[in-house]
C-alpha positions in Angstrom: -14.4 -16.6 -40.9 -14.8 -20.2 -40.3 -11.0 -20.6 -41.2 -10.2 -17.9 -38.5 -12.2 -19.7 -35.8 -10.3 -23.6 -36.7 -7.0 -21.6 -36.7 -7.6 -20.3 -33.2 -9.0 -23.6 -32.1 -5.8 -25.4 -33.2 -3.7 -22.8 -31.3 -5.5 -23.3 -28.4 -5.1 -27.1 -28.3 -1.5 -26.6 -29.1 0.4 -29.2 -27.0 2.3 -28.2 -23.9 5.8 -29.4 -25.3 5.5 -26.6 -28.0 5.3 -24.0 -25.3 8.1 -25.5 -23.6 10.2 -25.2 -26.6 9.1 -21.7 -26.7 10.7 -21.2 -23.2 13.8 -22.4 -24.3 13.7 -20.1 -27.5 13.2 -17.1 -25.4 15.9 -18.2 -22.7 18.5 -18.5 -25.3 17.4 -15.0 -26.6 17.7 -13.6 -23.3 21.2 -14.8 -22.9 22.3 -13.1 -25.8 20.5 -9.9 -25.9 22.2 -6.7 -25.0 19.6 -4.1 -25.9 17.6 -3.4 -22.7 14.4 -2.9 -24.5 14.5 -5.9 -26.1 15.5 -7.7 -23.0 12.4 -6.3 -21.3 10.1 -7.8 -24.3 11.8 -11.3 -24.1 11.2 -11.4 -20.4 7.7 -10.5 -20.7 7.3 -13.7 -23.1 9.0 -15.8 -20.7 6.7 -14.3 -17.9 3.4 -15.2 -19.8 4.9 -18.7 -20.6 5.7 -19.3 -17.0 2.9 -18.0 -15.0 0.7 -21.4 -15.1 3.4 -23.7 -15.6 6.7 -22.9 -13.4 6.1 -20.8 -10.3 9.9 -20.7 -9.7 10.8 -19.2 -13.3 8.0 -16.9 -13.0 9.3 -15.4 -9.8 13.0 -15.4 -11.3 11.8 -13.6 -14.5 9.7 -11.0 -12.7 12.5 -10.2 -10.3 14.9 -9.8 -13.6 12.0 -7.7 -15.2 11.4 -5.5 -12.5 15.0 -4.6 -11.9 15.7 -3.9 -15.6 12.2 -1.9 -15.6 13.5 0.1 -12.8 17.0 0.9 -14.4 15.1 2.0 -17.5 13.0 4.4 -15.3 9.8 2.3 -16.4 8.2 2.5 -13.0 4.5 1.9 -13.9 5.8 -1.4 -15.9 7.8 -2.6 -12.9 5.0 -1.9 -10.7 2.6 -4.0 -13.0 4.9 -7.0 -12.6 5.4 -6.3 -8.9 1.6 -6.7 -8.4 1.3 -10.1 -10.2 4.5 -11.3 -8.5 3.1 -11.0 -5.0 1.1 -14.0 -4.9 3.2 -16.5 -6.3 6.0 -15.2 -4.1 3.9 -14.9 -0.8 2.0 -17.9 -1.1 3.9 -20.6 -3.3 7.5 -19.6 -2.4 6.4 -18.8 1.2 8.4 -15.4 1.1 6.4 -12.5 1.9 9.3 -10.4 3.1 10.9 -10.6 -0.4 7.6 -9.6 -1.9 7.5 -6.4 0.5 11.1 -5.6 -0.3 10.5 -5.6 -4.1 7.3 -3.5 -3.7 9.2 -0.9 -1.4 11.6 -0.7 -4.1 9.2 0.5 -6.7 7.2 2.5 -4.2 10.3 4.3 -3.7 9.5 6.3 -6.8 5.9 6.2 -6.4 5.9 10.0 -7.7 6.1 8.7 -11.3 3.3 6.4 -11.0 0.3 8.5 -12.1 -2.2 5.9 -12.3 -4.1 5.7 -9.1 -5.2 2.2 -9.8 -1.5 1.1 -10.2 -0.5 2.9 -7.0 -3.4 2.0 -4.7 -2.7 -1.8 -6.2 0.8 -1.5 -5.1 -0.3 -0.9 -1.5 -3.2 -3.7 -1.2 -0.3 -6.4 -2.7 2.1 -5.1 0.1 -0.8 -5.5 2.6 -1.5 -9.0 1.3 2.2 -9.8 1.9 2.3 -8.1 5.2 -0.7 -10.3 6.4 1.5 -13.1 6.5 4.1 -11.1 8.7 2.4 -8.4 10.7 -1.6 -7.8 10.2 -1.0 -4.0 11.9 1.2 -3.4 9.1 -1.2 -4.8 6.6 -3.7 -2.5 8.0 -1.8 0.5 7.3 -1.3 -0.6 3.7 -4.9 -1.1 3.1 -5.4 2.5 4.5 -2.7 3.9 2.3 -4.4 2.1 -0.9 -7.8 3.8 0.1 -6.1 6.9 0.0 -4.4 6.7 -3.4 -7.6 5.1 -5.2 -9.6 7.7 -7.1 -13.5 7.3 -7.5 -13.0 5.4 -10.9 -11.3 2.5 -9.0 -14.3 1.7 -7.0 -13.9 -2.1 -7.4 -10.5 -1.9 -6.0 -11.6 0.2 -3.3 -14.0 -2.5 -2.3 -11.1 -4.9 -2.2 -9.2 -2.7 0.0 -12.4 -2.8 2.6 -12.4 -6.5 2.0 -8.8 -7.3 2.9 -8.8 -4.9 5.7 -11.6 -6.4 7.1 -9.7 -9.9 7.2 -6.8 -8.4 8.9 -9.2 -6.5 11.5 -10.8 -10.0 11.9 -7.4 -11.7 12.5 -6.4 -9.3 15.5 -9.8 -9.5 17.3 -11.1 -6.1 16.1 -14.6 -7.8 15.1 -16.8 -4.6 15.1 -14.3 -2.9 12.7 -13.9 -6.1 10.8 -17.7 -6.2 10.3 -17.9 -2.5 9.2 -15.3 -3.5 6.6 -17.1 -6.6 5.4 -20.4 -4.8 4.9 -18.9 -1.9 3.3 -17.2 -4.1 0.6 -20.4 -6.0 0.4 -22.5 -3.0 -0.4 -19.9 -1.6 -3.1 -19.8 -4.8 -4.8 -23.6 -5.2 -4.7 -23.8 -1.8 -6.0 -21.7 -2.6 -8.9 -23.5 -5.8 -9.6 -20.6 -7.7 -8.8 -22.2 -10.5 -7.2 -19.3 -13.0 -7.2 -17.2 -10.8 -5.0 -20.3 -9.9 -2.9 -20.5 -13.2 -2.0 -16.7 -13.3 -0.8 -17.4 -10.4 1.3 -20.3 -12.1 3.0 -18.1 -15.3 3.3 -15.4 -13.2 5.3 -18.2 -12.4 7.7 -18.9 -15.9 8.0 -15.5 -16.9 8.1 -14.7 -14.5 11.1 -17.4 -16.2 13.3 -16.2 -19.6 12.4 -12.5 -19.4 13.1 -13.1 -17.8 16.3 -15.5 -20.4 17.7 -18.9 -18.6 17.1 -20.4 -21.7 15.0 -24.0 -20.8 15.6 -23.5 -17.4 14.4 -21.7 -18.4 11.5 -24.5 -21.1 10.7 -27.1 -18.1 10.9 -24.9 -15.9 8.6 -24.2 -18.9 6.1 -28.2 -19.8 5.9 -28.9 -16.2 5.0 -25.9 -16.2 2.2 -27.2 -19.3 0.5 -30.8 -17.9 0.4 -29.3 -14.8 -1.3 -27.2 -17.1 -3.8 -30.4 -19.1 -4.6 -32.3 -15.7 -5.3 -29.4 -14.5 -7.4 -28.8 -17.9 -9.3 -25.2 -17.9 -7.8 -25.5 -21.9 -7.9 -21.8 -22.3 -8.5 -21.0 -21.2 -4.8 -23.6 -23.4 -2.9 -21.3 -26.5 -3.1 -18.5 -24.6 -1.1 -20.9 -23.2 1.6 -22.3 -26.5 2.4 -18.8 -27.7 2.5 -17.6 -25.0 4.9 -20.8 -25.9 7.1 -19.7 -29.5 7.2 -16.2 -28.3 8.4 -18.0 -26.2 11.2 -19.9 -29.2 12.0 -16.9 -31.4 12.5 -15.4 -28.8 14.8 -18.7 -28.7 16.8 -18.6 -32.7 17.1 -21.6 -32.9 15.1 -20.3 -35.8 12.7 -23.9 -36.9 11.6 -24.7 -33.3 10.5 -21.3 -32.8 9.1 -22.2 -35.8 6.8 -25.2 -34.8 5.9 -23.7 -31.3 4.8 -20.9 -33.1 2.8 -23.9 -34.9 0.8 -25.5 -31.7 -0.1 -22.4 -30.2 -1.1 -21.8 -33.3 -3.4 -25.1 -32.9 -4.8 -25.0 -29.0 -5.5 -21.5 -29.5 -7.0 -21.2 -27.5 -10.4 -18.0 -28.3 -12.3 -15.7 -25.6 -13.0 -11.8 -24.9 -12.9 -12.0 -22.6 -9.9 -14.1 -25.1 -8.0 -11.9 -28.4 -8.3 -10.6 -27.7 -4.9 -13.9 -27.9 -3.3 -14.6 -31.0 -5.3 -11.3 -32.7 -3.7 -12.2 -31.2 -0.3 -15.9 -32.7 -0.3 -14.8 -36.4 -1.3 -11.7 -36.3 0.8 -13.8 -35.5 3.9 -16.2 -38.1 2.7 -13.4 -40.8 2.6 -12.4 -39.9 6.1 -16.2 -40.2 7.3 -16.7 -43.5 5.5 -13.4 -45.0 7.0 -14.2 -43.6 10.5 -17.4 -45.8 9.8 -15.8 -48.9 8.5 -17.4 -48.2 5.1 -14.1 -48.9 2.8 -16.1 -49.6 -0.1 -17.9 -46.3 -0.5 -14.3 -44.7 0.6 -12.8 -46.3 -2.3 -15.2 -45.1 -4.6 -14.7 -41.3 -3.7 -11.0 -42.1 -3.9 -11.0 -43.2 -7.2 -13.4 -39.8 -8.1 -10.3 -37.7 -7.0 -7.9 -40.0 -9.0 -9.8 -39.6 -12.2 -9.3 -35.7 -12.1 -6.3 -34.7 -14.6 -5.3 -31.9 -11.7 -2.1 -30.8 -10.3 -2.5 -30.7 -6.9 0.9 -29.4 -6.0 -0.2 -26.1 -7.3 -3.1 -26.0 -4.9 -1.9 -26.7 -1.1 -5.4 -26.6 0.3 -6.7 -29.2 -2.1 -3.4 -31.3 -1.8 -3.9 -31.1 2.0 -7.2 -32.4 1.8 -6.3 -35.2 -0.7 -3.4 -36.4 1.5 -5.6 -36.6 4.6 -8.4 -38.5 3.0 -5.9 -40.8 1.2 -4.0 -41.6 4.3 -7.0 -42.4 6.2 -8.0 -45.0 3.5 -4.5 -46.5 3.5 -4.6 -46.5 7.5 -8.2 -48.6 7.1 -6.5 -50.8 4.9 -3.8 -51.7 7.0 -1.0 -49.8 4.9 0.5 -48.1 7.7 3.8 -47.2 6.1 2.4 -45.5 3.4 -0.5 -43.6 5.4 2.7 -42.4 7.5 4.4 -41.0 4.4 1.2 -39.1 3.4 0.8 -38.0 6.8 4.0 -36.5 7.1 4.0 -34.8 3.8 0.4 -33.4 4.8 1.8 -31.8 8.1 4.8 -30.4 6.3 2.4 -28.4 4.1 0.0 -27.3 6.7 3.3 -25.8 8.7 4.3 -24.0 5.8 1.1 -22.5 5.0 0.6 -22.0 8.9 -2.9 -23.6 9.4 -3.4 -24.5 13.1 -6.3 -26.6 12.5 -4.7 -28.9 9.8 -1.2 -28.7 11.8 -3.4 -29.9 15.1 -5.2 -32.9 13.0 -1.9 -33.9 11.4 -0.4 -34.5 14.6 -3.5 -36.4 15.9 -3.5 -38.6 12.8 0.3 -39.2 13.0 -0.2 -40.3 16.6 -2.8 -42.8 15.4 -0.2 -44.2 12.8 2.5 -44.5 15.1 0.3 -46.3 17.5 -0.7 -48.8 14.7 3.0 -49.4 14.0 3.6 -49.9 17.9 6.3 -47.0 17.9 4.5 -45.4 21.1 7.1 -42.9 21.9 6.6 -41.3 18.6 2.8 -41.5 19.2 3.0 -39.9 22.7 4.9 -37.1 21.1 2.6 -36.6 18.1 -0.4 -36.4 20.7 1.3 -33.9 22.7 2.3 -31.7 19.7 -1.6 -31.9 18.7 -2.6 -30.8 22.3 -0.3 -28.1 22.1 -1.6 -26.6 19.1 -5.0 -27.4 20.0 -4.6 -25.4 23.6 -3.0 -22.3 21.4 -6.2 -22.6 19.2 -8.4 -22.6 22.3 -6.5 -19.6 24.1 -6.7 -17.4 20.9 -10.3 -18.5 20.3 -11.1 -17.6 24.0 -9.2 -14.1 23.9 -11.2 -13.5 20.6 -14.3 -14.4 22.2 -13.8 -12.2 25.1 -12.9 -9.2 23.0 -16.0 -9.7 20.9 -18.3 -10.0 23.7 -16.6 -7.0 25.6 -17.1 -5.0 22.6 -20.7 -6.1 22.2 -21.5 -5.2 25.7 -19.8 -1.9 25.6 -21.7 -1.1 22.4 -25.2 -2.1 23.9 -24.2 -0.4 27.1 -23.6 2.8 25.0 -26.7 2.4 23.3 -28.7 1.8 26.4 -27.3 5.0 28.2 -28.2 7.0 24.8 -31.8 5.8 24.6 -32.3 6.6 28.4 -30.8 9.9 27.8 -33.0 10.6 24.8 -36.0 9.5 26.8 -35.2 11.8 29.8 -34.8 14.5 27.2 -38.1 13.8 25.3 -40.1 13.9 28.8 -38.4 17.1 29.5 -39.1 18.8 26.6 -42.7 17.4 26.6 -43.4 19.0 30.2 -41.3 22.5 29.1 -42.3 22.8 25.1 -44.1 26.1 25.2 -41.3 27.8 27.5 -38.4 26.3 25.5 -39.6 27.4 22.3 -40.1 31.0 23.4 -36.7 30.9 25.3 -34.9 29.0 22.4 -36.3 31.5 19.4 -35.6 34.7 21.6 -32.0 33.4 22.7 -31.4 32.5 18.7 -32.4 36.0 17.9 -30.2 37.6 20.2 -27.2 35.4 20.0 -27.7 35.6 16.2 -27.6 39.3 16.1 -24.7 39.5 18.4 -22.6 36.9 16.4 -23.3 38.9 13.2 -21.8 42.1 15.0 -18.9 40.1 16.2 -18.5 38.5 13.0 -18.2 41.7 11.1 -15.6 43.4 13.7 -13.7 40.2 13.8 -13.5 40.0 9.9 -12.5 43.8 9.7 -10.0 43.6 12.2 -8.3 40.4 10.5 -8.4 42.0 7.1 -6.8 45.2 8.6 -4.1 42.7 10.4 -3.4 41.0 7.6 -2.7 44.1 5.4 -0.7 45.7 7.9 1.4 42.4 8.3 2.1 42.0 4.4 3.0 45.6 4.3 5.3 45.2 7.2 6.8 42.1 5.9 7.2 43.4 2.3 8.9 46.8 3.8 11.2 44.6 5.5 12.3 42.4 2.7 13.0 45.7 0.6 14.9 47.2 3.6 16.8 43.8 3.8 17.7 43.8 0.2 18.8 47.5 0.2 21.1 46.7 3.5 22.7 43.8 1.5 23.1 45.9 -1.5 24.6 48.6 0.5 27.1 45.9 2.5 27.8 44.2 -0.9 28.9 47.6 -2.3 31.0 48.2 0.4 32.6 45.0 0.5 33.2 45.0 -3.1 34.4 48.9 -3.5 35.9 49.4 0.0 37.6 46.1 1.4 37.9 44.5 -2.3 39.9 47.5 -3.5 42.0 47.6 -0.4 42.9 44.1 -0.8 43.8 44.6 -4.2 46.1 47.2 -3.2 48.0 44.8 -0.8 48.1 42.3 -3.5 50.2 44.6 -5.9 52.2 45.4 -3.2 53.1 41.9 -2.1 53.7 41.0 -5.8 57.1 43.4 -5.7 58.1 42.0 -2.3 57.8 38.3 -3.7 56.0 37.1 -0.8 53.9 34.3 -2.7 52.7 32.7 0.5 51.0 35.7 1.6 49.9 36.8 -2.0 48.1 33.6 -1.8 46.3 34.0 1.0 45.3 37.3 0.0 43.9 35.9 -3.3 41.8 33.6 -1.4 40.5 36.3 1.1 39.6 38.3 -2.2 37.6 35.3 -3.6 35.9 34.9 -0.4 34.8 38.6 -0.2 33.7 38.5 -3.9 31.6 35.4 -3.0 30.2 37.1 -0.2 29.5 40.1 -1.9 27.6 38.0 -4.8 25.6 36.2 -2.3 24.5 39.5 -0.5 23.6 41.4 -3.7 23.5 39.6 -7.2 25.2 42.2 -9.3 24.9 39.6 -12.3 21.3 40.4 -12.4 22.0 43.9 -13.9 24.9 42.3 -15.9 23.5 39.4 -17.3 19.7 39.3 -16.9 17.8 37.3 -14.6 17.7 34.0 -17.0 21.6 33.8 -17.0 21.8 34.5 -13.3 19.6 31.7 -12.2 21.6 29.4 -14.9 25.0 30.6 -13.3 24.0 29.8 -9.9 22.7 26.3 -10.6 26.1 25.8 -12.6 28.0 27.1 -9.5 25.9 24.7 -7.2 26.3 21.5 -9.8 30.2 22.3 -10.1 31.3 22.9 -6.5 29.0 20.4 -4.4 28.1 16.7 -4.5 24.5 17.6 -5.5 23.7 16.6 -9.1 21.4 19.2 -10.3 19.5 19.6 -13.8 17.6 22.7 -15.0 15.2 23.4 -17.5 15.2 27.3 -17.9 12.9 29.4 -20.2 14.0 33.0 -21.0 12.2 35.3 -18.5 14.0 38.4 -18.9 12.5 41.7 -19.1 9.2 40.3 -17.8 9.4 41.5 -14.3 10.7 44.7 -12.8 14.3 44.9 -11.4 12.6 44.6 -7.8 10.6 41.8 -8.8 13.7 40.0 -10.4 15.4 40.1 -7.0 13.0 38.4 -5.4 12.4 35.8 -8.0 16.0 35.3 -7.7 16.1 35.2 -4.0 13.5 32.5 -4.0 15.4 30.2 -6.3 18.9 30.7 -4.3 17.0 30.3 -0.9 15.3 26.9 -2.1 18.6 25.6 -3.3 20.3 26.6 -0.2 17.6 24.9 2.0 18.6 21.8 -0.2 21.8 21.5 0.3 21.7 22.6 4.2 18.8 20.2 5.3 17.7 17.8 2.3 20.6 15.3 2.5 19.8 14.9 -1.2 21.4 13.1 -4.2 19.8 15.1 -7.1 17.7 17.8 -7.5 15.8 19.6 -10.6 15.0 23.2 -11.3 12.2 24.2 -13.8 11.3 27.6 -14.9 8.3 27.6 -17.6 7.1 30.9 -19.1 3.2 30.8 -20.4 1.0 33.2 -21.6 -0.2 34.8 -18.3 2.0 33.2 -15.9 5.5 32.1 -14.8 5.8 28.8 -13.4 8.8 27.7 -11.1 9.4 24.1 -9.8 12.5 23.1 -7.5 12.4 19.5 -6.5 14.7 17.2 -4.7 15.2 13.6 -3.5 16.0 14.1 0.0 14.6 13.1 3.3 11.7 15.4 3.0 9.9 16.9 5.8 6.7 17.3 7.9 5.3 20.9 6.2 3.2 21.9 9.2 5.6 21.0 11.8 8.4 22.8 10.1 6.2 25.9 9.3 5.3 26.3 12.8 8.7 26.1 14.0 9.8 29.5 15.4 13.3 28.9 14.5 12.5 27.8 10.9 12.4 31.3 8.9 13.2 29.7 5.4 9.7 28.5 4.4 8.2 31.9 6.0 10.8 34.0 4.2 9.9 32.1 0.6 6.0 32.7 1.4 6.5 36.4 2.2 8.2 36.7 -1.1 5.6 34.9 -3.1 3.1 37.2 -1.5 5.1 40.1 -2.5 5.0 39.2 -6.1 1.2 38.3 -5.9 2.2 34.7 -6.3 1.3 31.2 -5.1 3.4 28.9 -3.4 2.7 25.2 -2.9 5.0 22.7 -1.0 4.6 18.8 -1.5 6.9 16.7 1.2 6.7 13.6 3.3 9.6 12.0 5.2 11.7 10.1 3.4 9.9 10.9 0.1 11.8 14.2 -1.4 10.5 17.6 -1.5 8.9 19.6 -4.3 8.4 23.5 -4.2 6.2 25.0 -6.9 5.5 28.8 -7.4 3.1 30.5 -10.0 3.3 34.2 -10.6 1.3 36.3 -12.7 2.5 38.5 -15.6 
């Protein structure tokens, strides 16, 4: 046992160079591998080795993996990788639109994804990417995620509420945002996921903070800190004190900012995920000390950051803080050119991330540096750029504040009106209690009796009407089929025979052109005759008749159609066989006429007590309710009437641009 532990320890401490050799080995293997399954396995190994080390390589291999998995029809594998790809592609490559496109390509075949967690996860990830582009679309994605998750996905449901709350907050819908944050908070708390519970509460605080409600944010943050201490979540305390310091700076309370930074430094607990907070705390302290000409103290904090063995390029927020702190130190020590280079780099990162506060402060700092370098023109330009962003932030905050207070006002107004109405009703009820009770119970008794009579009569009428309607529909179908049989027979025996006589006469005359026209006419008459009444049912049986119909469509149209047909000969009466054949024939006809599909599939399965028929296509789909209520659309109604005739059940699953599935179940 001791040997195994030592081996695992050695593997864990293996040098990165060995890992890089591994990457080269798998890249070479990928270049020569032809087998798709092997290639997928090699790509998986490359993804595991580049996830933490090379974002660009990870993105490239992920895109290759997803495309290959889709080609192999392994949609769930593609979905897993698309979910993992979203963050690097959106945040590090700054390409949310590509992330959306890749997830859309997987969702195009979402019917192949049976895992609710996976399907809902795709919508969440598309929402996270859309949040960089269009918050309204992000909200739609989070709604779709909530629709597709099942009860077992309770934590991911909480995530969807959390992210939707963030999106609502960003478009100024604070009441809805607050509801979602609280819902997420309660779900995390119920599952004892206290870390995520903290994130939900931080969402509420951030909502207040980023819209200028600093006092409200401070109040909520104080409550959260108390909760953290009670639950012994000390690892989060430092981050909260640090965020409070940032709010104090925005409020112009520099002394309180300093005190909060010291609290954050004192409560800091080192771990991998908190290094970003560590860098933020010490970078802000560097800036504070430099502004107060305490260069020695500033240098101490700069050295603390420098001692970290941490790649800042993989953490843009941490890199922003460090660049700001170091640039301020260099300015204070008179190294203006070096400070300028770092400040410009900070501005570039802030602009890529779209962080307005950081963009504003970067321009403001650049204005100072250009002034120090006596480049007054650029100093004025940077100052103007800073003021422009400041005005944008102010205008947005003002608009959001108005929206927030307007919502509060309307909510309070409605609550006040409701209280007044309830008070008036209570007073009236006290004055008229006896009379109202007598009137109420008497009225209820009369209404109840009258209602029972009406309900009974209405139910009887509806039942009789439904029976009559069904009988009429069934007789209509039988009459229609008989008329079709008669016309089909007349065509075949009458016009068909006459055409054959004409053909024979033409053969002797040698008029080949006219003979060819007669041949075509005979074929058309036969096709019409076959469509009107399937004589092949009597000649071949229903199983072969269905197979022949599918083969004719497959051979004579652009629709690729596959089939799985169990033998159902001699299971139904001849009359019922005609109806089953018509159901399949009419369903396929609808696909050809309306679906714009490239492929379809017919499945006829025989079980002990039932026959199950499924007809699906990958066409444009339709809105079932809208189509069924359309007076001109008789196809679905006819299918439903034939199903009722066979005492079966019919189910239609269709959405626009998502294909259609028709399912029928008939008892034996």
